[in-house]
DRENLUMLUM-827030 format. One record per residue: residue number from 1; residue in three letters; x negated, y negated, z of N, C-alpha, C, CB in turn. Coordinates in steps of 0.2 Angstrom, whole numbers, plus 5000, padded with zeros to 4 digits. Glycine has a CB too. Example, Ala and Ser with C-alpha at 12.3 -4.5 7.8 and 13.67 -1.06 7.14 Angstrom:
BEGIN
[atom 1,ALA,[4934,5028,5039],[4938,5022,5039],[4934,5016,5039],[4943,5022,5045]]
[atom 2,SER,[4936,5011,5035],[4932,5005,5036],[4936,5000,5039],[4930,5003,5029]]
This chain:
BEGIN
[atom 1,MET,[4385,4067,4482],[4376,4070,4483],[4386,4075,4486],[4365,4065,4490]]
[atom 2,ARG,[4378,4082,4489],[4384,4088,4491],[4382,4088,4500],[4381,4098,4486]]
[atom 3,TYR,[4382,4089,4503],[4384,4095,4508],[4386,4101,4510],[4387,4094,4510]]
[atom 4,GLU,[4384,4105,4515],[4386,4111,4515],[4388,4115,4523],[4379,4115,4512]]
[atom 5,ARG,[4395,4115,4523],[4398,4116,4529],[4400,4123,4531],[4404,4111,4529]]
[atom 6,LEU,[4403,4127,4536],[4406,4134,4537],[4413,4134,4539],[4402,4138,4544]]
[atom 7,VAL,[4414,4136,4537],[4424,4139,4537],[4425,4145,4538],[4429,4137,4530]]
[atom 8,GLY,[4425,4146,4543],[4426,4154,4545],[4418,4157,4547],[4429,4158,4539]]
[atom 9,ARG,[4417,4161,4539],[4410,4164,4538],[4409,4163,4531],[4409,4171,4541]]
[atom 10,THR,[4414,4156,4528],[4411,4156,4522],[4406,4148,4522],[4417,4157,4516]]
[atom 11,LEU,[4403,4149,4519],[4400,4143,4516],[4400,4138,4509],[4395,4144,4517]]
[atom 12,VAL,[4404,4133,4513],[4407,4131,4510],[4406,4124,4506],[4411,4131,4512]]
[atom 13,SER,[4404,4124,4502],[4399,4114,4495],[4403,4112,4497],[4397,4111,4484]]
[atom 14,THR,[4403,4105,4497],[4407,4099,4497],[4403,4091,4493],[4408,4098,4506]]
[atom 15,HIS,[4405,4090,4487],[4403,4083,4484],[4406,4078,4490],[4408,4083,4476]]
[atom 16,ALA,[4401,4077,4492],[4404,4069,4495],[4404,4064,4492],[4402,4066,4501]]
[atom 17,VAL,[4402,4061,4487],[4401,4059,4483],[4398,4060,4478],[4401,4055,4484]]
[atom 18,ARG,[4401,4058,4471],[4402,4060,4464],[4401,4058,4460],[4406,4061,4463]]
[atom 19,ASP,[4398,4056,4453],[4398,4051,4448],[4400,4043,4451],[4402,4053,4441]]
[atom 20,VAL,[4396,4041,4454],[4395,4035,4459],[4389,4031,4452],[4390,4037,4468]]
[atom 21,SER,[4390,4026,4451],[4386,4019,4447],[4388,4015,4450],[4386,4017,4440]]
[atom 22,PHE,[4387,4009,4452],[4384,4004,4451],[4377,4000,4452],[4387,4002,4453]]
[atom 23,ALA,[4378,3994,4453],[4373,3990,4455],[4375,3986,4458],[4369,3989,4452]]
[atom 24,ILE,[4370,3981,4463],[4373,3976,4468],[4363,3968,4464],[4373,3981,4481]]
[atom 25,ARG,[4366,3964,4467],[4365,3962,4462],[4360,3953,4472],[4373,3960,4454]]
[atom 26,PRO,[4351,3953,4471],[4352,3948,4473],[4355,3943,4478],[4354,3947,4470]]
[atom 27,HIS,[4353,3946,4485],[4357,3940,4489],[4368,3940,4486],[4352,3932,4485]]
[atom 28,GLU,[4366,3946,4484],[4377,3950,4484],[4379,3949,4492],[4378,3961,4482]]
[atom 29,PHE,[4384,3949,4490],[4391,3954,4498],[4393,3958,4495],[4398,3951,4503]]
[atom 30,VAL,[4395,3961,4494],[4398,3965,4490],[4399,3973,4497],[4392,3966,4481]]
[atom 31,SER,[4407,3975,4496],[4410,3975,4502],[4414,3984,4498],[4417,3967,4504]]
[atom 32,LEU,[4411,3990,4503],[4416,3996,4499],[4421,3995,4505],[4412,4006,4498]]
[atom 33,ILE,[4429,3998,4503],[4434,4000,4505],[4435,4006,4503],[4439,3997,4503]]
[atom 34,GLY,[4437,4007,4507],[4445,4013,4507],[4444,4020,4510],[4447,4016,4500]]
[atom 35,PRO,[4451,4025,4511],[4451,4029,4514],[4442,4031,4516],[4457,4033,4511]]
[atom 36,SER,[4446,4034,4524],[4443,4039,4528],[4439,4046,4525],[4447,4040,4534]]
[atom 37,GLY,[4434,4046,4521],[4432,4052,4522],[4428,4053,4515],[4439,4057,4524]]
[atom 38,CYS,[4430,4045,4510],[4429,4047,4503],[4422,4042,4503],[4437,4043,4497]]
[atom 39,GLY,[4418,4044,4505],[4412,4045,4502],[4408,4036,4507],[4413,4045,4492]]
[atom 40,LYS,[4412,4032,4507],[4406,4025,4509],[4401,4027,4515],[4410,4019,4513]]
[atom 41,SER,[4404,4029,4520],[4397,4030,4527],[4392,4031,4521],[4397,4038,4534]]
[atom 42,THR,[4393,4038,4518],[4385,4041,4516],[4382,4036,4509],[4386,4050,4514]]
[atom 43,ILE,[4386,4033,4506],[4381,4029,4501],[4376,4025,4506],[4385,4023,4496]]
[atom 44,LEU,[4381,4020,4511],[4374,4015,4514],[4371,4021,4519],[4376,4005,4519]]
[atom 45,ARG,[4371,4026,4521],[4369,4033,4522],[4360,4032,4517],[4375,4039,4518]]
[atom 46,ILE,[4362,4034,4512],[4357,4034,4505],[4353,4031,4506],[4359,4031,4499]]
[atom 47,ALA,[4358,4023,4507],[4355,4017,4506],[4349,4014,4509],[4358,4013,4507]]
[atom 48,ALA,[4348,4018,4515],[4347,4016,4519],[4340,4022,4520],[4352,4013,4523]]
[atom 49,GLY,[4341,4027,4516],[4334,4033,4517],[4337,4036,4522],[4326,4031,4520]]
[atom 50,LEU,[4341,4038,4526],[4342,4043,4532],[4347,4048,4530],[4344,4040,4538]]
[atom 51,GLN,[4347,4049,4521],[4352,4052,4518],[4348,4056,4512],[4357,4045,4515]]
[atom 52,ARG,[4347,4059,4510],[4342,4061,4503],[4347,4063,4498],[4337,4069,4503]]
[atom 53,PRO,[4350,4061,4491],[4352,4064,4489],[4354,4068,4485],[4353,4061,4489]]
[atom 54,SER,[4357,4074,4484],[4356,4079,4482],[4354,4081,4473],[4363,4081,4484]]
[atom 55,ASP,[4358,4074,4469],[4355,4073,4462],[4358,4065,4463],[4360,4080,4454]]
[atom 56,GLY,[4353,4063,4459],[4355,4057,4455],[4350,4051,4460],[4363,4055,4456]]
[atom 57,LEU,[4348,4046,4459],[4345,4038,4462],[4348,4033,4464],[4341,4033,4458]]
[atom 58,LEU,[4344,4032,4470],[4347,4024,4471],[4339,4022,4471],[4352,4022,4480]]
[atom 59,SER,[4340,4016,4469],[4333,4012,4470],[4336,4003,4469],[4327,4015,4462]]
[atom 60,ILE,[4330,4001,4476],[4329,3995,4478],[4326,3991,4474],[4328,3994,4483]]
[atom 61,GLY,[4326,3985,4469],[4321,3981,4468],[4312,3985,4463],[4320,3979,4477]]
[atom 62,GLY,[4319,3990,4457],[4317,3996,4457],[4312,4001,4458],[4318,3997,4453]]
[atom 63,ASP,[4313,4000,4465],[4309,4007,4469],[4312,4011,4471],[4305,4005,4475]]
[atom 64,ALA,[4310,4018,4471],[4316,4023,4469],[4316,4024,4479],[4313,4032,4462]]
[atom 65,VAL,[4322,4024,4484],[4324,4025,4492],[4323,4033,4492],[4332,4021,4495]]
[atom 66,THR,[4319,4035,4496],[4315,4039,4499],[4316,4041,4504],[4311,4036,4500]]
[atom 67,GLY,[4317,4037,4507],[4317,4033,4519],[4318,4027,4519],[4309,4032,4525]]
[atom 68,PRO,[4317,4028,4527],[4320,4022,4528],[4313,4018,4528],[4325,4022,4533]]
[atom 69,GLY,[4316,4011,4526],[4310,4004,4523],[4312,3996,4529],[4314,4000,4510]]
[atom 70,SER,[4308,3995,4530],[4309,3988,4534],[4313,3980,4527],[4298,3987,4538]]
[atom 71,ASP,[4315,3983,4522],[4317,3979,4518],[4320,3980,4518],[4317,3978,4513]]
[atom 72,ARG,[4326,3985,4524],[4333,3987,4523],[4333,3989,4533],[4336,3994,4515]]
[atom 73,ALA,[4337,3986,4532],[4343,3987,4540],[4348,3987,4539],[4345,3982,4545]]
[atom 74,MET,[4349,3994,4544],[4357,3995,4545],[4359,3994,4551],[4359,4002,4543]]
[atom 75,VAL,[4366,3993,4552],[4369,3994,4557],[4377,3996,4559],[4368,3990,4560]]
[atom 76,PHE,[4376,4002,4563],[4383,4004,4562],[4388,4002,4566],[4383,4009,4562]]
[atom 77,GLN,[4394,4004,4566],[4403,4004,4573],[4398,4002,4578],[4409,4015,4577]]
[atom 78,SER,[4394,4008,4582],[4392,4009,4591],[4384,4006,4589],[4391,4020,4595]]
[atom 79,ALA,[4384,4002,4594],[4379,3997,4595],[4374,4003,4592],[4378,3993,4603]]
[atom 80,GLY,[4374,4006,4597],[4367,4012,4601],[4360,4011,4602],[4366,4017,4596]]
[atom 81,LEU,[4363,4003,4608],[4359,3998,4612],[4352,4007,4617],[4367,3991,4618]]
[atom 82,LEU,[4349,4006,4619],[4346,4010,4623],[4347,4005,4628],[4339,4012,4622]]
[atom 83,PRO,[4352,4009,4636],[4351,4006,4638],[4346,4001,4645],[4355,4008,4637]]
[atom 84,TRP,[4342,4007,4645],[4337,4005,4650],[4331,3998,4650],[4333,4010,4648]]
[atom 85,ARG,[4332,3994,4641],[4330,3990,4638],[4338,3982,4639],[4326,3995,4630]]
[atom 86,THR,[4331,3978,4639],[4334,3974,4641],[4337,3969,4633],[4330,3972,4646]]
[atom 87,VAL,[4344,3965,4633],[4343,3962,4627],[4341,3960,4621],[4342,3961,4627]]
[atom 88,LEU,[4335,3955,4624],[4329,3956,4621],[4323,3960,4617],[4328,3956,4624]]
[atom 89,ASP,[4324,3965,4621],[4320,3968,4618],[4320,3975,4616],[4316,3967,4622]]
[atom 90,ASN,[4329,3977,4617],[4333,3977,4610],[4332,3978,4601],[4334,3972,4611]]
[atom 91,VAL,[4332,3970,4603],[4331,3965,4598],[4324,3967,4592],[4329,3958,4602]]
[atom 92,ALA,[4320,3966,4599],[4313,3966,4597],[4309,3976,4595],[4308,3961,4605]]
[atom 93,MET,[4315,3980,4598],[4311,3987,4595],[4308,3987,4589],[4314,3994,4593]]
[atom 94,PRO,[4313,3986,4584],[4311,3986,4577],[4305,3983,4574],[4314,3984,4573]]
[atom 95,LEU,[4304,3979,4580],[4301,3977,4580],[4296,3975,4579],[4301,3977,4580]]
[atom 96,GLU,[4294,3982,4586],[4287,3987,4590],[4287,3991,4586],[4288,3990,4597]]
[atom 97,LEU,[4293,3997,4586],[4290,4001,4578],[4288,3997,4574],[4294,4005,4573]]
[atom 98,ALA,[4287,3991,4569],[4283,3991,4563],[4276,3988,4569],[4286,3984,4557]]
[atom 99,GLY,[4273,3989,4574],[4266,3985,4574],[4266,3979,4576],[4262,3985,4567]]
[atom 100,MET,[4271,3975,4575],[4271,3968,4577],[4269,3966,4584],[4277,3965,4577]]
[atom 101,SER,[4263,3962,4587],[4262,3959,4592],[4267,3958,4597],[4260,3953,4590]]
[atom 102,ARG,[4265,3959,4603],[4273,3962,4609],[4270,3951,4610],[4272,3973,4620]]
[atom 103,ALA,[4269,3946,4605],[4273,3938,4609],[4277,3939,4603],[4268,3929,4610]]
[atom 104,ASP,[4273,3941,4593],[4277,3938,4591],[4284,3942,4590],[4274,3937,4585]]
[atom 105,ARG,[4282,3948,4593],[4290,3950,4590],[4295,3948,4598],[4291,3962,4588]]
[atom 106,ARG,[4293,3947,4601],[4297,3942,4607],[4299,3937,4603],[4291,3940,4614]]
[atom 107,ALA,[4296,3935,4601],[4296,3926,4599],[4302,3927,4593],[4286,3921,4596]]
[atom 108,ARG,[4303,3931,4589],[4303,3932,4580],[4315,3934,4586],[4294,3944,4574]]
[atom 109,ALA,[4313,3940,4592],[4318,3941,4594],[4323,3937,4599],[4316,3946,4596]]
[atom 110,THR,[4319,3933,4603],[4322,3927,4601],[4324,3920,4601],[4323,3928,4602]]
[atom 111,THR,[4322,3918,4593],[4325,3919,4587],[4331,3919,4585],[4325,3922,4587]]
[atom 112,TYR,[4332,3930,4582],[4339,3930,4583],[4344,3931,4587],[4340,3932,4582]]
[atom 113,VAL,[4341,3933,4597],[4348,3933,4602],[4349,3926,4601],[4348,3935,4611]]
[atom 114,ARG,[4346,3916,4601],[4349,3914,4600],[4354,3914,4592],[4346,3911,4604]]
[atom 115,LEU,[4354,3917,4589],[4357,3917,4582],[4364,3921,4585],[4352,3920,4576]]
[atom 116,VAL,[4363,3924,4586],[4369,3929,4587],[4367,3932,4591],[4372,3933,4583]]
[atom 117,GLY,[4370,3936,4597],[4372,3940,4603],[4369,3949,4599],[4382,3938,4606]]
[atom 118,LEU,[4368,3950,4596],[4366,3956,4596],[4364,3958,4588],[4371,3961,4599]]
[atom 119,ALA,[4355,3958,4586],[4354,3954,4580],[4349,3958,4581],[4353,3947,4578]]
[atom 120,ARG,[4347,3965,4581],[4341,3969,4582],[4341,3972,4571],[4345,3978,4591]]
[atom 121,ALA,[4346,3971,4569],[4346,3972,4561],[4344,3965,4557],[4352,3975,4558]]
[atom 122,LEU,[4344,3961,4559],[4342,3956,4557],[4336,3955,4560],[4347,3950,4558]]
[atom 123,ALA,[4331,3954,4565],[4324,3951,4569],[4319,3952,4564],[4321,3957,4576]]
[atom 124,VAL,[4321,3962,4558],[4318,3962,4553],[4317,3962,4548],[4316,3963,4552]]
[atom 125,GLU,[4322,3953,4546],[4320,3949,4540],[4323,3956,4534],[4309,3946,4539]]
[atom 126,PRO,[4328,3959,4535],[4326,3965,4528],[4331,3961,4525],[4327,3975,4528]]
[atom 127,GLN,[4328,3962,4517],[4330,3960,4509],[4338,3963,4510],[4324,3965,4500]]
[atom 128,VAL,[4338,3969,4512],[4343,3972,4511],[4350,3973,4517],[4341,3978,4508]]
[atom 129,LEU,[4354,3973,4521],[4358,3973,4523],[4366,3977,4525],[4357,3971,4521]]
[atom 130,LEU,[4364,3982,4527],[4368,3989,4525],[4374,3988,4533],[4361,4000,4525]]
[atom 131,MET,[4379,3988,4531],[4385,3987,4537],[4389,3992,4539],[4389,3983,4534]]
[atom 132,ASP,[4391,3996,4545],[4396,4001,4542],[4404,4000,4546],[4393,4008,4542]]
[atom 133,GLU,[4408,3995,4545],[4412,3995,4553],[4409,3991,4557],[4413,4001,4557]]
[atom 134,PRO,[4406,3986,4556],[4400,3983,4561],[4408,3982,4567],[4394,3971,4556]]
[atom 135,PHE,[4411,3977,4564],[4414,3975,4571],[4423,3979,4571],[4413,3964,4571]]
[atom 136,GLY,[4423,3987,4570],[4429,3990,4571],[4430,3990,4576],[4430,3994,4570]]
[atom 137,ALA,[4427,3989,4581],[4430,3990,4589],[4431,3984,4593],[4424,3995,4593]]
[atom 138,LEU,[4432,3979,4587],[4430,3972,4593],[4438,3971,4592],[4422,3964,4589]]
[atom 139,ASP,[4441,3969,4595],[4448,3961,4598],[4445,3958,4592],[4447,3953,4608]]
[atom 140,ALA,[4452,3956,4591],[4455,3951,4584],[4451,3944,4588],[4467,3951,4584]]
[atom 141,ILE,[4449,3943,4591],[4447,3935,4593],[4439,3937,4592],[4449,3931,4602]]
[atom 142,SER,[4435,3941,4595],[4429,3942,4594],[4427,3945,4586],[4428,3945,4599]]
[atom 143,ARG,[4430,3947,4582],[4429,3953,4576],[4429,3946,4570],[4439,3960,4576]]
[atom 144,GLU,[4434,3940,4574],[4435,3933,4570],[4428,3930,4568],[4439,3928,4574]]
[atom 145,ARG,[4426,3930,4577],[4421,3928,4581],[4417,3928,4576],[4419,3931,4587]]
[atom 146,MET,[4414,3935,4575],[4405,3937,4570],[4410,3938,4563],[4398,3947,4573]]
[atom 147,GLN,[4413,3939,4562],[4412,3937,4553],[4414,3932,4553],[4416,3940,4546]]
[atom 148,ASP,[4411,3925,4557],[4410,3917,4555],[4404,3921,4554],[4411,3909,4560]]
[atom 149,GLU,[4400,3920,4563],[4393,3923,4560],[4391,3923,4560],[4391,3924,4557]]
[atom 150,LEU,[4393,3930,4555],[4389,3932,4550],[4389,3931,4542],[4389,3937,4551]]
[atom 151,LEU,[4395,3927,4543],[4391,3923,4535],[4387,3916,4535],[4397,3921,4529]]
[atom 152,ARG,[4390,3914,4539],[4385,3909,4542],[4377,3909,4542],[4386,3908,4548]]
[atom 153,ILE,[4377,3915,4545],[4368,3918,4542],[4367,3920,4537],[4365,3923,4543]]
[atom 154,TRP,[4372,3925,4534],[4370,3929,4527],[4369,3922,4523],[4376,3935,4522]]
[atom 155,GLU,[4375,3919,4525],[4373,3907,4518],[4366,3908,4520],[4377,3894,4523]]
[atom 156,SER,[4363,3907,4525],[4354,3903,4526],[4351,3907,4524],[4351,3901,4534]]
[atom 157,MET,[4352,3915,4525],[4345,3916,4524],[4346,3923,4518],[4341,3919,4533]]
[atom 158,LYS,[4350,3925,4515],[4354,3927,4507],[4350,3933,4507],[4353,3920,4499]]
[atom 159,THR,[4353,3938,4512],[4351,3943,4511],[4357,3945,4506],[4350,3947,4518]]
[atom 160,THR,[4352,3951,4508],[4360,3958,4499],[4359,3962,4508],[4354,3965,4485]]
[atom 161,VAL,[4370,3959,4508],[4371,3964,4511],[4379,3970,4507],[4372,3959,4518]]
[atom 162,MET,[4378,3974,4512],[4384,3981,4509],[4389,3983,4515],[4380,3991,4507]]
[atom 163,PHE,[4394,3981,4513],[4397,3979,4523],[4401,3984,4518],[4400,3969,4529]]
[atom 164,VAL,[4404,3991,4525],[4410,3996,4523],[4415,3992,4530],[4408,4007,4525]]
[atom 165,THR,[4422,3992,4526],[4427,3990,4530],[4432,3992,4529],[4427,3984,4530]]
[atom 166,HIS,[4437,3994,4531],[4444,3995,4532],[4449,3992,4531],[4446,3996,4536]]
[atom 167,ALA,[4450,3985,4532],[4451,3980,4530],[4450,3973,4527],[4452,3980,4531]]
[atom 168,ILE,[4455,3974,4525],[4456,3972,4517],[4456,3963,4515],[4464,3976,4514]]
[atom 169,ASP,[4457,3960,4524],[4457,3953,4524],[4449,3951,4524],[4461,3948,4529]]
[atom 170,GLU,[4447,3956,4530],[4440,3953,4531],[4435,3959,4521],[4436,3956,4543]]
[atom 171,ALA,[4436,3960,4519],[4434,3959,4512],[4433,3955,4509],[4437,3962,4508]]
[atom 172,VAL,[4439,3952,4509],[4440,3946,4505],[4437,3940,4508],[4448,3945,4505]]
[atom 173,LEU,[4438,3939,4516],[4434,3936,4516],[4426,3935,4516],[4435,3936,4518]]
[atom 174,LEU,[4423,3941,4517],[4415,3938,4516],[4414,3939,4512],[4410,3939,4519]]
[atom 175,SER,[4416,3943,4504],[4409,3946,4502],[4414,3942,4493],[4407,3959,4504]]
[atom 176,ASP,[4408,3945,4489],[4408,3944,4483],[4412,3945,4479],[4404,3945,4481]]
[atom 177,ARG,[4409,3954,4479],[4415,3958,4475],[4415,3963,4482],[4411,3961,4466]]
[atom 178,VAL,[4422,3967,4477],[4424,3972,4483],[4424,3980,4476],[4436,3969,4489]]
[atom 179,LEU,[4423,3983,4482],[4421,3992,4478],[4426,3995,4479],[4414,3997,4480]]
[atom 180,VAL,[4432,3997,4476],[4436,4002,4481],[4435,4008,4481],[4443,4003,4480]]
[atom 181,MET,[4432,4013,4485],[4434,4022,4483],[4438,4024,4487],[4428,4027,4485]]
[atom 182,GLY,[4437,4029,4479],[4444,4036,4486],[4441,4045,4481],[4460,4033,4481]]
[atom 183,ARG,[4442,4050,4485],[4440,4056,4481],[4433,4053,4480],[4444,4058,4474]]
[atom 184,GLY,[4426,4052,4483],[4421,4051,4482],[4418,4049,4479],[4419,4054,4483]]
[atom 185,ALA,[4420,4045,4473],[4420,4042,4470],[4421,4032,4468],[4422,4046,4468]]
[atom 186,ILE,[4419,4026,4464],[4420,4021,4464],[4428,4022,4459],[4414,4017,4461]]
[atom 187,LEU,[4434,4018,4461],[4438,4018,4455],[4438,4013,4456],[4444,4020,4454]]
[atom 188,HIS,[4438,4006,4459],[4443,3997,4456],[4437,3995,4458],[4452,3993,4461]]
[atom 189,GLU,[4432,3990,4454],[4426,3986,4456],[4431,3976,4457],[4417,3988,4447]]
[atom 190,VAL,[4433,3974,4459],[4437,3967,4460],[4432,3962,4463],[4443,3967,4464]]
[atom 191,GLU,[4431,3959,4459],[4426,3951,4459],[4431,3947,4467],[4427,3944,4449]]
[atom 192,ILE,[4428,3942,4472],[4428,3939,4475],[4428,3931,4469],[4425,3942,4480]]
[atom 193,ASP,[4434,3929,4466],[4432,3922,4466],[4433,3918,4467],[4430,3921,4464]]
[atom 194,LEU,[4431,3915,4477],[4434,3910,4480],[4428,3906,4479],[4436,3911,4489]]
[atom 195,ASP,[4426,3902,4480],[4422,3896,4484],[4420,3897,4488],[4425,3891,4487]]
[atom 196,ARG,[4412,3894,4491],[4409,3897,4497],[4408,3889,4498],[4402,3904,4497]]
[atom 197,PRO,[4407,3885,4504],[4409,3893,4510],[4416,3891,4512],[4403,3893,4521]]
[atom 198,ARG,[4417,3896,4514],[4425,3901,4516],[4425,3899,4524],[4425,3913,4514]]
[atom 199,SER,[4434,3897,4523],[4436,3896,4528],[4439,3900,4532],[4439,3892,4527]]
[atom 200,ARG,[4442,3903,4535],[4449,3904,4538],[4452,3905,4534],[4453,3901,4542]]
[atom 201,GLU,[4457,3899,4537],[4461,3895,4538],[4464,3893,4530],[4457,3889,4542]]
[atom 202,GLY,[4459,3889,4528],[4458,3889,4518],[4459,3893,4515],[4453,3888,4515]]
[atom 203,LEU,[4457,3903,4518],[4458,3906,4513],[4464,3908,4514],[4454,3910,4511]]
[atom 204,LEU,[4466,3908,4518],[4474,3910,4520],[4483,3909,4515],[4475,3904,4526]]
[atom 205,SER,[4480,3898,4514],[4483,3895,4512],[4481,3894,4504],[4483,3891,4516]]
[atom 206,ASP,[4478,3901,4500],[4476,3901,4496],[4479,3905,4490],[4471,3901,4498]]
[atom 207,PRO,[4484,3901,4486],[4486,3908,4480],[4483,3912,4481],[4485,3908,4473]]
[atom 208,ARG,[4477,3913,4475],[4472,3915,4472],[4472,3922,4475],[4467,3912,4473]]
[atom 209,THR,[4472,3921,4484],[4468,3924,4491],[4472,3932,4490],[4470,3919,4501]]
[atom 210,LEU,[4480,3926,4491],[4485,3930,4490],[4485,3937,4486],[4489,3926,4488]]
[atom 211,GLU,[4483,3933,4482],[4483,3937,4471],[4479,3941,4476],[4477,3933,4461]]
[atom 212,LEU,[4472,3941,4477],[4467,3946,4476],[4470,3950,4486],[4457,3941,4474]]
[atom 213,MET,[4471,3949,4488],[4472,3955,4494],[4477,3962,4490],[4478,3950,4502]]
[atom 214,ARG,[4483,3956,4489],[4489,3962,4483],[4485,3965,4480],[4495,3958,4476]]
[atom 215,THR,[4479,3963,4474],[4479,3967,4470],[4473,3975,4474],[4475,3961,4464]]
[atom 216,LEU,[4471,3971,4478],[4467,3975,4483],[4471,3981,4490],[4464,3969,4487]]
[atom 217,GLU,[4477,3979,4489],[4479,3981,4494],[4486,3989,4489],[4483,3972,4498]]
[atom 218,GLY,[4483,3988,4485],[4485,3991,4479],[4481,3996,4479],[4485,3987,4472]]
[atom 219,HIS,[4477,3993,4474],[4471,4000,4472],[4467,4004,4482],[4461,3993,4467]]
[atom 220,LEU,[4469,4001,4486],[4469,4005,4493],[4474,4009,4490],[4471,4002,4501]]
[atom 221,ALA,[4480,4007,4491],[4485,4012,4490],[4484,4020,4486],[4487,4008,4486]]
[atom 222,GLU,[4484,4019,4479],[4479,4021,4475],[4475,4027,4475],[4476,4018,4475]]
[atom 223,ALA,[4470,4024,4481],[4466,4027,4481],[4469,4035,4486],[4460,4022,4483]]
[atom 224,GLU,[4471,4030,4492],[4475,4034,4497],[4481,4041,4492],[4481,4028,4503]]
[atom 225,GLY,[4481,4038,4489],[4487,4046,4484],[4495,4044,4484],[4487,4055,4489]]
[atom 226,GLY,[4494,4034,4487],[4502,4035,4485],[4498,4029,4481],[4509,4034,4492]]
[atom 227,PRO,[4506,4027,4479],[4510,4020,4473],[4505,4016,4472],[4516,4014,4477]]
[atom 228,SER,[4501,4012,4467],[4496,4009,4464],[4501,4000,4463],[4493,4014,4457]]
[atom 229,SER,[4509,4000,4465],[4512,3995,4463],[4509,3990,4470],[4521,3996,4461]]
């Protein structure tokens, strides 16, 4: 993925993502970690159809992604809510845009408001849920509560999830697999071979969890240009 920007009077072409190739299985939870600016959010935006790759192909279910679709929903770090709408109407908004009747969309939105506090992305029941550091601005207690809620919802809905985070413990808690990015490319792929369902307390006392976290810490240090040990 190439983009252009002005530096002084010179138009500079930069590769945000290059030589990236990976596949995600149906119902898999995959996290992307890496230093800021390495291309994590760009990959999510391409998957959501919000950006077009300058070359290459991204497909879902065998169909090339050429723009936004109801089979995908994206959760940004900033909620992007409309302040003049109620919580229920904010959650129902994508259903309204999809042409669902008022009665049906309010009924579905009510279900998801009860399921989790802010559920606009879940209301369309997407096949793929794209999450760009959705809990980054929360305090520690709220973050843990939302992680637990997300796991509970994912295990019941079995939606495919791509999740961007800077937190290694969050990636290990949530994921089936973690992709470590750096310099616009995927450098490492780590399977999180821990039993489900998972609890934070159980994971922190598991030697395998600590081993996975140390491995990811080393890979992340490498991605950031530091020592990989």
